[in-house]
N, C-alpha and C positions, 0 to 999 in steps of 0.2 A: 656584273661589277656595281656599288652603287657610287656612281662618277658620273657625272654630265658628259654624253656621249659624242658631243661639241667639244668635250676638252682632252680627249686622249684616242687615241687609236693603236690597233693592234699590229705589230711589226712582227713576221715569221722567217725565219732564216731557213731556208732549205738547202740545207750544207752538204754539198754531195749527194744530195740522196737521188736516189733511182727508183723510189716509190713514190706513191700517189700525194706525197705531203704539199707539196705548191698547189695541185689541183683542189684537194680537199680544204686547205686555210682559204685559196681562194674562196671556194664558192661560198665558205664561212663568212668571207666580207674583210677577210682581214688584206694589209698591203705583204706582197711575198717578194722576198730578194734573195734568186738564185744566187749560189755560189759554187762553182766547178774550180777544184782546183784537188787534185789528187795527190800534191807532191806537200800540199798544209793541208792535213785534217787536224781535227778535233776543233770542241768549242771553244780555245781560245784566238785562236781564227776567226771561226763564224761569230763571237762574238764583237770583235775588232770589223769585222765587216759589215754589222750592224752597227759599231757605233758612226763609224764611219759615213755610212750612208744617212745615221739621223745629223752627223753632225753637216755633212749636207746638205740636207733639206732645210737646217737655221731654223725648226719648228719645235723641237721639245724644250721645255724647261726641266724635264727631269725625264729618267728612263728606269725601269721598273722591270729588271728580266727576271722570268719563271725558264724554268727547264721543261719540256715536255713532261719529265718524270717526278717533276716536282709537286709538294702536296699541294693542296690549295690553302691561299691565305685568303679570308673571307674579305677582306678591304685593304690590299698590299699598299694602296697609293697611300690612302689616309695612316696607315700605320710607320711609313716612312715620313711622311708629313708631321705626323706628333713628335717622331724621336727630334726633329730640328730645332 
């Protein structure tokens, strides 16, 4: 991503994962938060968990959500910035 590395971080939500998602993401340098709740499954719960994590950290001025199966946008943060 063409954005200063000091101004963003990648957070991966390993939501009810039973595979190596957390280990692979950690090895790639991401901050990984793991959520285990078999009663509340799905993207909505995972996003809520991530947003609460970011809110508690109080370090984000913007959040860009990208799903694992999403198509890559060359400059997602710059695209959002232009729309405001």
